[in-house]
PAZAPA-4460 file (N, C-alpha, C; in steps of 0.05 Angstrom, whole numbers, plus 32768, in hexadecimal, padded with zeros to 4 digits):
% residues 326
    n_x    n_y    n_z   ca_x   ca_y   ca_z    c_x    c_y    c_z   seq   type   mol
   7C82   8144   7EDC   7C82   813D   7EF9   7C94   8150   7F08     1      M     A
   7C8E   8154   7F22   7C9F   8164   7F33   7CB7   8154   7F3B     2      E     A
   7CCE   8162   7F3E   7CE6   8155   7F49   7CE4   8154   7F67     3      K     A
   7CED   813F   7F72   7CED   813B   7F8F   7D05   8149   7F9B     4      T     A
   7D01   815E   7FAB   7D17   816E   7FB4   7D2A   815F   7FC5     5      A     A
   7D20   814C   7FD6   7D32   813F   7FE9   7D46   812D   7FDA     6      E     A
   7D3E   8120   7FC5   7D50   810F   7FB6   7D63   8120   7FA5     7      V     A
   7D58   8135   7F99   7D68   8145   7F88   7D7E   8153   7F97     8      E     A
   7D79   815B   7FB0   7D8C   816A   7FBF   7DA2   8158   7FCC     9      S     A
   7D9D   813D   7FCB   7DB0   812B   7FD6   7DCA   812D   7FC7    10      N     A
   7DE1   8130   7FD5   7DFB   8133   7FC7   7E03   811B   7FB8    11      P     A
   7DFA   8103   7FC0   7E01   80EA   7FB2   7DEE   80E5   7F9B    12      V     A
   7DF8   80E5   7F82   7DE8   80DE   7F6B   7DF5   80C7   7F5C    13      K     A
   7DF2   80AF   7F66   7E00   8098   7F5A   7DF4   8091   7F3F    14      P     A
   7E04   8083   7F2F   7DF9   8077   7F16   7DE6   8061   7F1E    15      R     A
   7DCF   8062   7F11   7DBA   804F   7F17   7DB5   803D   7EFF    16      V     A
   7DB2   8023   7F03   7DAC   8010   7EEE   7D91   8004   7EF2    17      L     A
   7D80   8005   7EDE   7D66   7FF8   7EDE   7D69   7FDF   7ECE    18      L     A
   7D61   7FC8   7EDA   7D61   7FAE   7ECB   7D44   7FA5   7EC8    19      V     A
   7D39   7FA8   7EB1   7D1D   7FA3   7EAC   7D18   7F9A   7E8F    20      E     A
   7D0C   7F82   7E8D   7D08   7F77   7E72   7CEE   7F82   7E65    21      D     A
   7CDC   7F8C   7E75   7CC3   7F96   7E6A   7CC7   7FB4   7E62    22      D     A
   7CC3   7FBA   7E48   7CC9   7FD6   7E3E   7CB6   7FEB   7E4B    23      P     A
   7C9D   7FE3   7E50   7C8A   7FF7   7E5B   7C92   7FFE   7E78    24      V     A
   7C98   7FE9   7E88   7CA0   7FEE   7EA4   7CBA   7FFE   7EA4    25      S     A
   7CCC   7FF8   7E92   7CE6   8006   7E91   7CE1   8024   7E8A    26      A     A
   7CCF   8029   7E77   7CCA   8045   7E70   7CBE   8055   7E87    27      Y     A
   7CAB   8049   7E96   7C9E   8057   7EAC   7CB3   805D   7EC2    28      L     A
   7CC4   804A   7EC8   7CD8   804F   7EDD   7CEC   8064   7ED4    29      I     A
   7CF4   8063   7EBA   7D06   8078   7EB0   7CFA   8094   7EB3    30      Q     A
   7CE0   8097   7EAE   7CD3   80B0   7EB1   7CD4   80B9   7ECF    31      Q     A
   7CD0   80A7   7EE1   7CD1   80AE   7EFD   7CED   80B8   7F05    32      M     A
   7D02   80AB   7EFA   7D1D   80B4   7F00   7D23   80CF   7EF3    33      F     A
   7D1A   80D2   7EDB   7D1D   80EC   7ECE   7D11   8102   7EDE    34      L     A
   7CFA   80FD   7EEB   7CED   8112   7EFB   7CFD   8118   7F14    35      A     A
   7D0E   8106   7F1D   7D1E   810A   7F35   7D3B   8111   7F2E    36      Q     A
   7D40   8116   7F15   7D5B   811F   7F0B   7D71   810C   7F13    37      D     A
   7D6B   80F2   7F11   7D7F   80DE   7F17   7D85   80CF   7EFD    38      L     A
   7D9F   80CC   7EF6   7DA6   80BE   7EDE   7D9F   80A0   7EE0    39      P     A
   7D94   8095   7ECA   7D8C   8079   7ECB   7D92   806C   7EB1    40      L     A
   7DA1   8055   7EB2   7DA6   8045   7E9B   7D95   802C   7E9C    41      D     A
   7D91   8020   7E85   7D7D   800A   7E83   7D8A   7FF2   7E76    42      H     A
   7D87   7FDB   7E83   7D8F   7FC1   7E78   7D76   7FAF   7E76    43      A     A
   7D74   7FA0   7E61   7D5C   7F90   7E5C   7D5F   7F74   7E69    44      V     A
   7D77   7F6C   7E72   7D7A   7F52   7E7F   7D93   7F52   7E91    45      N     A
   7D96   7F3D   7EA0   7DAB   7F3B   7EB4   7DC7   7F3B   7EA8    46      G     A
   7DCB   7F2C   7E92   7DE5   7F2B   7E85   7DEE   7F47   7E7C    47      A     A
   7DDC   7F55   7E6F   7DE3   7F70   7E66   7DE8   7F83   7E7E    48      I     A
   7DD9   7F80   7E93   7DDD   7F90   7EAB   7DF9   7F8C   7EB7    49      A     A
   7E01   7F72   7EB9   7E1C   7F6D   7EC4   7E32   7F79   7EB3    50      L     A
   7E2E   7F77   7E99   7E42   7F82   7E87   7E43   7FA0   7E89    51      D     A
   7E2D   7FAD   7E8C   7E2C   7FCA   7E8F   7E38   7FD2   7EAA    52      M     A
   7E34   7FC2   7EBE   7E3F   7FC8   7ED9   7E5D   7FC6   7ED9    53      H     A
   7E68   7FB2   7ECB   7E85   7FAF   7ECA   7E92   7FC8   7EBD    54      R     A
   7E84   7FD5   7EAB   7E8E   7FED   7E9E   7E89   8006   7EAD    55      R     A
   7E72   8007   7EBB   7E6A   8021   7EC7   7E69   8021   7EE5    56      N     A
   7E6A   800A   7EF2   7E69   8009   7F10   7E52   8018   7F1C    57      R     A
   7E3A   800E   7F18   7E22   801B   7F23   7E21   8018   7F41    58      Y     A
   7E16   802B   7F4F   7E13   8029   7F6D   7DF6   8022   7F75    59      R     A
   7DE3   8025   7F63   7DC7   801F   7F69   7DBB   8010   7F52    60      L     A
   7DAF   7FF9   7F58   7DA3   7FE8   7F44   7D86   7FE3   7F4C    61      V     A
   7D74   7FE7   7F39   7D58   7FE0   7F3C   7D51   7FCB   7F28    62      I     A
   7D4A   7FB3   7F31   7D46   7F9D   7F20   7D2A   7F90   7F24    63      S     A
   7D1F   7F88   7F0D   7D07   7F77   7F0F   7D10   7F5B   7F19    64      D     A
   7CFD   7F4E   7F27   7D03   7F33   7F31   7D01   7F1E   7F1C    65      W     A
   7CEA   7F1D   7F0E   7CE4   7F08   7EFB   7CED   7F11   7EDF    66      M     A
   7D04   7F06   7ED7   7D0F   7F0B   7EBC   7D19   7EF1   7EB0    67      M     A
   7D19   7EEF   7E96   7D24   7ED6   7E8A   7D42   7ED3   7E8D    68      P     A
   7D4B   7EBA   7E8D   7D68   7EB3   7E8F   7D74   7EB8   7EAB    69      E     A
   7D71   7ED0   7EB5   7D7C   7ED6   7ECF   7D69   7EE8   7EDE    70      M     A
   7D5E   7EDE   7EF5   7D4A   7EEE   7F03   7D59   7F02   7F15    71      N     A
   7D49   7F13   7F22   7D55   7F29   7F32   7D65   7F20   7F49    72      G     A
   7D5D   7F0A   7F56   7D6C   7F00   7F6D   7D88   7EF5   7F64    73      V     A
   7D88   7EE6   7F4E   7DA2   7EDC   7F44   7DB3   7EF3   7F3B    74      D     A
   7DA7   7F08   7F30   7DB6   7F1F   7F27   7DC3   7F2D   7F3F    75      L     A
   7DB4   7F2F   7F55   7DC0   7F3B   7F6D   7DD8   7F2B   7F77    76      C     A
   7DD5   7F11   7F77   7DEC   7F00   7F7F   7E05   7F05   7F6D    77      R     A
   7E00   7F08   7F53   7E16   7F0D   7F41   7E23   7F28   7F47    78      A     A
   7E13   7F3C   7F4D   7E1D   7F57   7F54   7E2E   7F55   7F6E    79      F     A
   7E24   7F46   7F81   7E33   7F44   7F9B   7E4E   7F36   7F96    80      R     A
   7E4F   7F24   7F84   7E68   7F15   7F7F   7E7E   7F27   7F73    81      S     A
   7E76   7F3D   7F68   7E89   7F4F   7F5B   7E97   7F61   7F6F    82      L     A
   7E8E   7F62   7F88   7E9C   7F72   7F9C   7E97   7F8F   7F9A    83      G     A
   7EA9   7F9F   7FA6   7EA6   7FBC   7FA7   7EA7   7FC9   7F8C    84      N     A
   7E9B   7FE2   7F8A   7E8D   7FF0   7F9F   7E71   7FE4   7FA4    85      P     A
   7E67   7FEA   7FBC   7E4E   7FDE   7FC4   7E37   7FE8   7FB2    86      Y     A
   7E26   7FD6   7FAA   7E0F   7FDC   7F99   7DF5   7FD8   7FAA    87      V     A
   7DE5   7FED   7FAB   7DCC   7FEC   7FB9   7DB7   7FE0   7FA5    88      Y     A
   7DAC   7FC9   7FAD   7D9C   7FB9   7F9A   7D7E   7FB9   7FA3    89      F     A
   7D6D   7FC5   7F92   7D50   7FC5   7F97   7D43   7FB2   7F84    90      I     A
   7D32   7FA0   7F8E   7D25   7F8C   7F7E   7D07   7F94   7F7B    91      L     A
   7CFD   7F95   7F63   7CE1   7F9B   7F5D   7CD3   7F81   7F58    92      C     A
   7CBC   7F7D   7F66   7CAE   7F64   7F63   7C91   7F67   7F6C    93      T     A
   7C81   7F54   7F62   7C65   7F51   7F6C   7C64   7F3B   7F80    94      A     A
   7C7A   7F2D   7F85   7C7A   7F17   7F98   7C78   7F22   7FB5    95      K     A
   7C68   7F15   7FC5   7C65   7F1E   7FE0   7C6A   7F08   7FF5    96      G     A
   7C72   7EF0   7FEC   7C77   7EDB   7FFF   7C90   7EE1   800F    97      Q     A
   7C8E   7EDA   8029   7CA5   7EDF   803B   7CBD   7ECF   8033    98      K     A
   7CB9   7EB5   802A   7CCF   7EA4   8023   7CDE   7EB0   800B    99      S     A
   7CCF   7EBC   7FF8   7CDC   7EC9   7FE1   7CEE   7EDF   7FE9   100      D     A
   7CE4   7EF0   7FFC   7CF4   7F07   8004   7D0C   7EFE   8015   101      R     A
   7D09   7EEA   8024   7D20   7EDF   8034   7D36   7ED7   8021   102      V     A
   7D2E   7EC9   800C   7D41   7EC0   7FF8   7D50   7ED8   7FEC   103      E     A
   7D41   7EEC   7FE5   7D4C   7F04   7FD9   7D5F   7F13   7FED   104      A     A
   7D57   7F15   8006   7D69   7F21   801A   7D83   7F12   801C   105      Y     A
   7D80   7EF7   801C   7D98   7EE6   801E   7DAB   7EEA   8007   106      D     A
   7DA0   7EF1   7FF0   7DB0   7EF6   7FD8   7DBE   7F11   7FD9   107      A     A
   7DB5   7F22   7FEB   7DC2   7F3C   7FED   7DB1   7F54   7FE4   108      G     A
   7D97   7F4F   7FDF   7D85   7F64   7FD7   7D82   7F78   7FEF   109      V     A
   7D82   7F92   7FE9   7D80   7FA6   7FFE   7D63   7FAE   8004   110      D     A
   7D53   7FAF   7FEF   7D38   7FBA   7FF3   7D26   7FAF   7FDD   111      D     A
   7D0C   7FB2   7FE2   7CF7   7FA9   7FCE   7CE4   7FBF   7FC7   112      F     A
   7CDA   7FBE   7FAF   7CC4   7FD0   7FA7   7CAF   7FBE   7F99   113      M     A
   7C96   7FC5   7F9F   7C80   7FB5   7F94   7C78   7FC1   7F79   114      T     A
   7C74   7FB0   7F65   7C6B   7FB7   7F4B   7C4C   7FB7   7F4A   115      K     A
   7C40   7FCA   7F3C   7C4D   7FE0   7F2E   7C58   7FF5   7F41   116      P     A
   7C6E   8002   7F39   7C7C   8015   7F4B   7C6B   802E   7F50   117      L     A
   7C6C   8037   7F69   7C5F   8050   7F70   7C74   8066   7F72   118      D     A
   7C6F   807E   7F66   7C82   8093   7F65   7C8A   809C   7F81   119      R     A
   7C77   809E   7F94   7C7D   80A7   7FAF   7C8F   8092   7FBD   120      G     A
   7C87   8079   7FB9   7C97   8064   7FC6   7CB4   8063   7FBA   121      E     A
   7CB6   8067   7FA0   7CD0   8068   7F93   7CE2   807E   7FA0   122      L     A
   7CD5   8096   7FA3   7CE4   80AC   7FB0   7CEF   80A4   7FCB   123      H     A
   7CDE   8097   7FDB   7CE7   8090   7FF7   7CFE   807B   7FF5   124      I     A
   7CFA   8067   7FE4   7D0F   8052   7FE2   7D29   805E   7FD9   125      R     A
   7D27   8070   7FC5   7D40   807C   7FBB   7D4D   808D   7FD0   126      L     A
   7D3D   809C   7FE0   7D49   80AD   7FF4   7D58   809C   8009   127      R     A
   7D4D   8084   8010   7D5B   8072   8023   7D74   8068   8015   128      V     A
   7D72   805F   7FFC   7D89   8054   7FEE   7DA0   8068   7FEC   129      A     A
   7D99   8081   7FE5   7DAE   8095   7FE2   7DBB   809C   7FFC   130      L     A
   7DAB   809C   8011   7DB6   80A2   802C   7DC9   808B   8034   131      R     A
   7DC2   8072   802E   7DD4   805C   8035   7DED   805C   8024   132      I     A
   7DEA   8063   800B   7E02   8064   7FF9   7E14   807B   8002   133      L     A
   7E09   8091   800A   7E1A   80A7   8013   7E29   809F   802C   134      E     A
   7E1B   8092   803F   7E29   8089   8057   7E3F   8075   8050   135      A     A
   7E3A   8063   803C   7E4D   8050   8035   7E66   805D   8028   136      E     A
   7E61   8073   8019   7E77   8081   800D   7E88   808E   8023   137      E     A
   7E7B   8099   8038   7E8A   80A5   804E   7E9C   8090   805B   138      V     A
   7E90   8078   8060   7E9F   8062   806C   7EB7   805A   805B   139      V     A
   7EB3   8057   8041   7EC8   8050   802F   7EDE   8065   802E   140      Q     A
   7ED6   807F   802E   7EEA   8094   802E   7EFA   8094   8048   141      R     A
   7EEC   8090   805F   7EFB   808E   8078   7F0D   8076   8079   142      Q     A
   7F04   8060   806D   7F15   8048   806C   7F2E   804D   805B   143      K     A
   7F2A   805B   8045   7F41   8061   8034   7F55   8074   8042   144      T     A
   7F4A   8088   8050   7F5B   809A   805F   7F6A   808C   8075   145      E     A
   7F5C   8079   8083   7F69   806A   8098   7F7F   8058   808E   146      L     A
   7F7A   804B   8077   7F8E   803A   806B   7FA7   804B   8063   147      E     A
   7FA2   8063   8058   7FB8   8074   8050   7FC8   807D   8069   148      A     A
   7FB9   8083   807E   7FC6   808B   8097   7FD7   8074   80A3   149      M     A
   7FCC   805C   80A1   7FDA   8045   80AC   7FF3   803F   809C   150      N     A
   7FF2   8043   8081   8009   8040   8070   801F   8054   8077   151      L     A
   8015   806D   807C   8028   8082   8084   8035   807C   809E   152      K     A
   8025   8073   80B2   8030   806D   80CC   8043   8055   80CA   153      L     A
   803D   8041   80BA   804F   802A   80B7   8069   8033   80AA   154      N     A
   8067   8046   8096   807F   8050   808A   8090   805F   809E   155      H     A
   8083   8070   80AE   8092   807F   80C2   809F   806D   80D7   156      L     A
   8092   8057   80DD   809C   8045   80F1   80B6   8038   80E9   157      A     A
   80BB   8035   80CF   80D3   8027   80C5   80E6   8039   80B7   158      V     A
   80E1   8053   80B6   80F0   8066   80A6   80FE   807B   80B8   159      T     A
   8117   8080   80B2   8125   8095   80C0   811B   80B0   80B6   160      D     A
   8113   80C1   80C8   8106   80DA   80C0   8118   80ED   80B0   161      E     A
   8131   80EE   80B7   8144   8101   80AA   814B   80F8   808E   162      L     A
   8152   80DE   808B   815D   80D5   8072   814A   80C6   8060   163      T     A
   8134   80BC   806B   8121   80AD   805A   8129   8090   8056   164      G     A
   8140   8088   8061   8148   806C   8060   813A   805C   8076   165      L     A
   813D   8041   8074   8132   8031   808B   8141   803A   80A4   166      Y     A
   8132   803A   80BA   813E   8041   80D4   814C   8029   80E0   167      N     A
   8159   802D   80F7   8168   8017   8104   8156   8000   810C   168      R     A
   813E   8007   8116   812B   7FF2   811E   8125   7FDF   8106   169      R     A
   811E   7FEB   80EF   8117   7FDC   80D8   812F   7FCD   80CD   170      R     A
   8147   7FD9   80CE   8160   7FCC   80C6   8164   7FB2   80D6   171      F     A
   8160   7FB4   80F1   8163   7F9C   8102   814F   7F86   80FB   172      Q     A
   8136   7F8F   80F4   8122   7F7B   80EC   812A   7F6E   80D2   173      E     A
   8133   7F7E   80BE   813B   7F72   80A5   8153   7F60   80A7   174      M     A
   8166   7F68   80B8   817E   7F58   80BB   8177   7F3D   80C9   175      L     A
   8166   7F3F   80DC   815D   7F26   80EA   8150   7F13   80D6   176      K     A
   813E   7F1E   80C5   8131   7F0E   80B0   8145   7F02   809D   177      E     A
   8159   7F13   8095   816D   7F09   8081   817F   7EF4   808D   178      A     A
   8187   7EF7   80A6   8197   7EE3   80B4   8188   7EC9   80B7   179      V     A
   816D   7ECB   80BD   815D   7EB3   80BF   815B   7EA5   80A4   180      G     A
   8158   7EB4   808F   8157   7EA8   8074   8172   7E9B   806D   181      E     A
   8188   7EA8   8075   81A2   7E9C   8070   81A5   7E81   807F   182      H     A
   819B   7E80   8097   819D   7E67   80A7   818C   7E51   809B   183      M     A
   8174   7E59   8091   8162   7E45   8086   816A   7E3B   806A   184      R     A
   8171   7E4E   8059   8175   7E47   803D   8193   7E47   8035   185      A     A
   81A4   7E51   8046   81C0   7E52   803F   81C8   7E68   802C   186      G     A
   81B6   7E7C   8027   81BD   7E92   8016   81D3   7EA3   8022   187      D     A
   81E5   7EAD   8011   81FA   7EBF   801B   81EE   7ED9   8025   188      Q     A
   81FB   7EE5   8038   81F1   7EFD   8045   8209   7F0E   804E   189      L     A
   8209   7F27   8046   821F   7F39   804E   8213   7F53   8059   190      S     A
   8224   7F61   8068   821C   7F7A   8074   8233   7F8F   8071   191      L     A
   822B   7FA7   8069   823D   7FBD   8068   8235   7FD1   807E   192      I     A
   8248   7FDA   808E   8245   7FF0   809F   8257   8007   8095   193      L     A
   824D   801F   8094   825D   8035   808B   8259   804D   809D   194      L     A
   826E   805D   80A0   826E   8074   80B2   8279   808C   80A3   195      D     A
   826B   80A2   80A3   8275   80BB   8096   828F   80C4   80A4   196      I     A
   82A3   80C9   8094   82BD   80D1   809F   82BB   80EE   80AA   197      D     A
   82C6   80F1   80C3   82C9   810B   80D0   82AF   811B   80CF   198      R     A
   8299   810E   80D6   827F   811B   80D5   827D   8130   80EB   199      F     A
   8289   812C   8102   8287   813F   8118   8294   815A   8110   200      K     A
   82AA   8159   8102   82B7   8172   80F9   82A6   8181   80E5   201      S     A
   8296   8171   80D4   8284   817E   80C2   826F   818E   80D1   202      L     A
   8263   8182   80E5   8250   818F   80F6   825C   81A7   8104   203      N     A
   8274   81A4   810F   8281   81BA   811D   8287   81D1   810B   204      D     A
   828F   81CB   80F2   8298   81E1   80E0   8281   81EE   80D2   205      Q     A
   826D   81DF   80CA   8258   81EA   80B9   823C   81EA   80C6   206      F     A
   823A   81DD   80DD   8220   81DD   80EB   8211   81C4   80E7   207      G     A
   81FD   81BF   80F8   81ED   81A7   80F8   81DB   81A6   80DF   208      H     A
   81D3   81BD   80D4   81C3   81BC   80BC   81D3   81B0   80A5   209      Q     A
   81EC   81B8   80A3   81FD   81AD   808E   8201   818E   8093   210      A     A
   8203   8187   80AD   8206   816B   80B3   81EE   815B   80AB   211      G     A
   81D6   8166   80B1   81BD   8158   80A8   81BB   8156   808A   212      D     A
   81C3   816B   807C   81C2   816A   805F   81D5   8155   8054   213      E     A
   81ED   8152   8061   8200   813E   8058   81F4   8122   805D   214      A     A
   81E7   811E   8073   81DB   8104   8079   81C5   80FD   8063   215      L     A
   81B6   8111   805D   81A1   810D   8049   81AD   8106   802E   216      R     A
   81C3   8114   8027   81D0   8110   800C   81DD   80F4   800C   217      R     A
   81EA   80ED   8021   81F6   80D2   8023   81E0   80BD   801F   218      V     A
   81CA   80C1   802D   81B4   80AD   802B   81A9   80AB   800F   219      S     A
   81A7   80C2   8001   819D   80C1   7FE6   81B1   80B2   7FD3   220      Q     A
   81CB   80B6   7FD7   81DF   80A9   7FC7   81DD   808A   7FCC   221      I     A
   81DB   8083   7FE6   81D9   8066   7FEC   81C0   805A   7FDF   222      L     A
   81AA   8069   7FE0   8191   8060   7FD4   8194   805D   7FB6   223      R     A
   81A0   8071   7FA9   81A3   8070   7F8C   81B6   805A   7F83   224      D     A
   81CA   8054   7F93   81DE   8040   7F8C   81D5   8023   7F93   225      Q     A
   81C1   8020   7FA4   81B9   8006   7FAD   81AB   7FF7   7F97   226      S     A
   81B1   7FDD   7F95   81A4   7FCB   7F83   818E   7FBC   7F91   227      R     A
   817F   7FAC   7F83   8167   7F9F   7F8E   816D   7F8F   7FA7   228      R     A
   8183   7F82   7FA9   8189   7F71   7FC0   8199   7F80   7FD6   229      H     A
   819C   7F9A   7FD3   81AB   7FAA   7FE7   8198   7FBD   7FF6   230      E     A
   8197   7FBB   8010   8183   7FC9   8020   8192   7FDD   8032   231      L     A
   8192   7FF7   802B   81A0   800A   803C   818E   8014   8053   232      P     A
   819B   801B   8069   818C   8025   8081   819E   8038   808F   233      A     A
   8192   804A   809F   81A2   805B   80B0   81A5   804D   80CB   234      R     A
   81BE   8047   80D3   81C3   8038   80EB   81C2   8049   8104   235      Y     A
   81CA   8062   8101   81C9   8075   8117   81DF   808A   8113   236      G     A
   81D9   80A3   811A   81EC   80B9   8117   81F5   80BB   80FA   237      G     A
   820F   80B9   80F6   821A   80BB   80DB   8222   809F   80D0   238      E     A
   8216   808A   80DC   821D   806F   80D4   8205   8062   80C5   239      E     A
   820B   8054   80B0   81F7   8047   809F   81FD   802A   809C   240      F     A
   81E9   801A   8095   81EC   7FFE   8091   81DF   7FF5   8076   241      A     A
   81EA   7FE1   8069   81DF   7FD7   8051   81DF   7FB8   8052   242      I     A
   81C7   7FAD   8051   81C5   7F8F   8051   81C7   7F86   8034   243      I     A
   81D8   7F73   802F   81DB   7F68   8014   81D2   7F4B   8013   244      L     A
   81BB   7F47   8008   81AF   7F2C   8006   81BC   7F1C   7FF0   245      Q     A
   81C0   7F02   7FF4   81CC   7EF0   7FE0   81E6   7EFB   7FD6   246      R     A
   81F7   7F04   7FE8   8210   7F11   7FE0   8226   7F08   7FF2   247      C     A
   823C   7EFD   7FE6   8254   7EF5   7FF5   8267   7F0C   7FFB   248      G     A
   827D   7F06   8007   828F   7F1B   8011   829B   7F2B   7FFA   249      L     A
   82A4   7F1F   7FE5   82B1   7F2D   7FCF   829D   7F3F   7FC1   250      M     A
   8285   7F33   7FBC   8270   7F44   7FAF   8268   7F5C   7FC1   251      E     A
   8267   7F57   7FDB   8261   7F6D   7FEE   8277   7F82   7FEE   252      A     A
   8290   7F79   7FEC   82A7   7F8C   7FEB   82A5   7F9E   7FD2   253      A     A
   829D   7F91   7FBB   829A   7FA1   7FA3   8283   7FB5   7FA5   254      I     A
   826E   7FAC   7FB2   8257   7FBF   7FB6   8260   7FD6   7FC9   255      A     A
   826F   7FD0   7FDE   8278   7FE5   7FF1   8289   7FF9   7FE2   256      A     A
   829B   7FEF   7FD0   82AC   8001   7FC1   829B   8013   7FAF   257      E     A
   8286   8007   7FA3   8274   8017   7F93   8268   802E   7FA2   258      R     A
   825E   8028   7FBA   8252   803D   7FCC   8267   8052   7FD3   259      F     A
   827F   8048   7FDA   8295   805B   7FE2   829C   806E   7FCC   260      R     A
   82A0   8064   7FB4   82A6   8075   7F9D   8290   8089   7F98   261      L     A
   8277   8080   7F9A   8261   8092   7F95   8261   80A9   7FA8   262      A     A
   8267   80A5   7FC1   8269   80BA   7FD5   8280   80CC   7FCF   263      L     A
   8297   80C1   7FC9   82AF   80D0   7FC5   82AD   80E2   7FAD   264      E     A
   82A0   80D9   7F98   829E   80E8   7F7F   8287   80FB   7F7D   265      S     A
   8275   80FB   7F91   825D   810C   7F90   8265   8129   7F95   266      A     A
   8254   813B   7F8C   8257   8158   7F91   824C   815F   7FAD   267      D     A
   825B   816D   7FBD   8253   8173   7FD8   8253   8191   7FDC   268      W     A
   8240   819A   7FEC   823C   81B7   7FF0   8252   81C4   8001   269      L     A
   8258   81B9   8018   826B   81C5   802A   8287   81BA   8028   270      D     A
   8289   81A0   8028   82A4   8194   8025   82A0   8177   801B   271      R     A
   82B5   816C   8012   82B4   8150   8007   82AC   813D   801E   272      K     A
   829A   812A   8017   8291   8116   802A   829B   80FB   8021   273      I     A
   82A8   80ED   8033   82AF   80D1   802F   82A5   80C0   8046   274      T     A
   82A8   80A6   8043   829F   8093   8058   82B2   807B   8059   275      A     A
   82B3   806F   8070   82C2   8056   8074   82AF   803F   8076   276      S     A
   82B7   8028   806B   82A5   8011   8068   82B0   7FF8   8074   277      F     A
   829F   7FEA   8082   82A6   7FCF   808D   8293   7FBA   8082   278      G     A
   829E   7FA4   8078   828E   7F8F   806C   8292   7F75   8079   279      V     A
   827B   7F66   807E   827D   7F4C   808A   8268   7F3A   807D   280      A     A
   826D   7F20   807E   825C   7F0C   8071   8256   7EF5   8084   281      T     A
   823E   7EEB   8084   8237   7ED4   8094   8248   7EBC   808B   282      C     A
   8253   7EAD   809E   8264   7E96   8097   8268   7E85   80AF   283      G     A
   8280   7E77   80B0   8285   7E64   80C6   8288   7E72   80E0   284      S     A
   8292   7E8B   80E1   8296   7E9A   80FA   827E   7EAD   80FF   285      Q     A
   826D   7EB1   80EC   8257   7EC5   80EF   823D   7EB7   80E7   286      I     A
   822C   7EB4   80FB   8212   7EA6   80F5   81FA   7EB4   8102   287      S     A
   81FF   7EC9   8111   81E8   7ED7   811D   81E8   7EF4   8115   288      T     A
   81D2   7F01   811B   81CF   7F1D   8114   81E4   7F2E   8123   289      Q     A
   81E7   7F29   813D   81FA   7F3A   814C   8217   7F35   8143   290      S     A
   821D   7F1C   813C   8239   7F16   8132   823E   7F24   8118   291      E     A
   822A   7F25   8106   822E   7F32   80EC   8233   7F50   80F0   292      L     A
   8223   7F5C   8101   8226   7F79   8106   8241   7F7E   8114   293      V     A
   8249   7F6E   8127   8262   7F72   8135   827A   7F6F   8121   294      A     A
   8278   7F5C   810F   828E   7F57   80FC   8290   7F6F   80E9   295      A     A
   8279   7F79   80DE   827A   7F90   80CD   8284   7FA9   80DB   296      A     A
   827D   7FAB   80F5   8287   7FC2   8105   82A5   7FC0   8109   297      D     A
   82AF   7FA8   810D   82CC   7FA6   8110   82DB   7FAD   80F6   298      Q     A
   82D0   7FA5   80E0   82DB   7FAC   80C6   82DA   7FCB   80C2   299      A     A
   82C4   7FD7   80CA   82C1   7FF4   80C8   82D6   8002   80D9   300      L     A
   82DA   7FF8   80F1   82EF   8004   8102   830A   8002   80F6   301      Y     A
   8310   7FEC   80E9   8329   7FE8   80DB   832C   7FFD   80C4   302      A     A
   8316   8002   80B6   8317   8016   80A0   831D   8031   80AB   303      A     A
   8311   8038   80C2   8316   8052   80CF   8334   8054   80D7   304      K     A
   833F   803E   80E3   835A   803E   80ED   836E   803F   80D6   305      Q     A
   8366   8035   80BE   8378   8033   80A7   8378   804C   8096   306      S     A
   836A   8061   809F   836C   807B   8090   8351   8085   8085   307      G     A
   833B   8077   808A   8320   807F   8081   831D   807E   8062   308      R     A
   8305   8083   805A   82FE   8083   803D   8308   8069   8030   309      N     A
   8302   8053   803C   830B   8039   8031   82F8   8023   8039   310      R     A
   82FB   800C   802D   82EB   7FF5   8033   82FD   7FE0   8040   311      V     A
   82F4   7FD5   8057   8302   7FC0   8064   82EF   7FA8   8068   312      E     A
   82F9   7F90   8065   82EA   7F78   8067   82F0   7F6A   8082   313      L     A
   82DB   7F5E   808D   82E0   7F4E   80A5   82EC   7F33   809C   314      F     A
   8304   7F2C   80A3   8311   7F13   8099   8301   7EFB   80A1   315      P     A
   82FE   7EE9   808E   82F1   7ED0   8094   8302   7EBF   80A7   316      E     A
   82F4   7EAE   80B6   8301   7E9E   80CB   830E   7EAD   80E1   317      N     A
   8305   7EC6   80E5   830E   7ED7   80FB   82F9   7ED8   8111   318      T     A
   8300   7ED4   812A   82ED   7ED7   813F   82E0   7EF2   8140   319      P     A
   82C6   7EF3   8146   82B8   7F0D   8147   82B9   7F17   8163   320      V     A
   82C1   7F30   8167   82C1   7F3D   8181   82A7   7F4B   8185   321      M     A
   8298   7F46   819B   827F   7F53   81A0   8283   7F71   81A3   322      P     A
   8270   7F81   8198   8272   7F9E   819A   825B   7FAB   81A8   323      T     A
   8246   7F9C   81AE   822E   7FA8   81BA   821B   7FB3   81A6   324      G     A
   8222   7FB2   818D   820F   7FBC   8178   81FE   7FA5   816F   325      K     A
   81E8   7FAD   8161   81D7   7F98   8156   81BA   7FA1   8154   326      G     A
***
């Protein structure tokens, strides 16, 4: 037989499954597909067809309607229940009643062919099927690209471009959620604010490129040192924040000292980098997001005033002075 050029040149050549219990009909259809250079696998009943599909994920199925145990319409329903990727389902039958075809369409059948199959008609049906499958692949590819782009945009929306940490906007969202959970469930919640010591002089002496590199390195150290319940973010400029979920004041102080030592002991390109830390915990005097930030900021200011490169705690039962941060 001659090969049909239009089908052969189509860039989409999906795996095709023939479901046919009659060996003579199966042989004739296989010869038609061989002539069109399309790969074709054969299953003798619906159960075998479903098992083969789970292993091979066929895109095009041609099935006889009248088969023992599971007819073609029920088989189509079973295929549709398996979900993606989409399977183009052609039903072969001698039935011509409108009610029969309506039932088949309702089950998800895409097209019909009348038995015995005609080679010319098969060519036309396949050309339509391949064109639809190709369009569906384009749609799925575009959907995948769009989802990837949306993920990237969502990541950019919550990420600081320079450091890769959460940005200030996302920090505020996370802190609001954490404070809300603290109020509902009574979980402990602490906050660390830290500021790189004498960062302006680093920029002045070595340039802004060196300053940017220092910010990136500090961020990486914070990320490496953070445990599962510790959420670091860039608060702004040379200032960083770490939310500590289910963590009281003493545990947060220990964590802050861990971060401080990691910065102090790291290898630095231009000069040694240290940071000052302020720690505050939700309690009787601190119950809101702004109060927690203000308390941590007051403790940070105390660390700066006390000589830098140290951890200071906001004393419990001390009134919080508003700072305008949050």
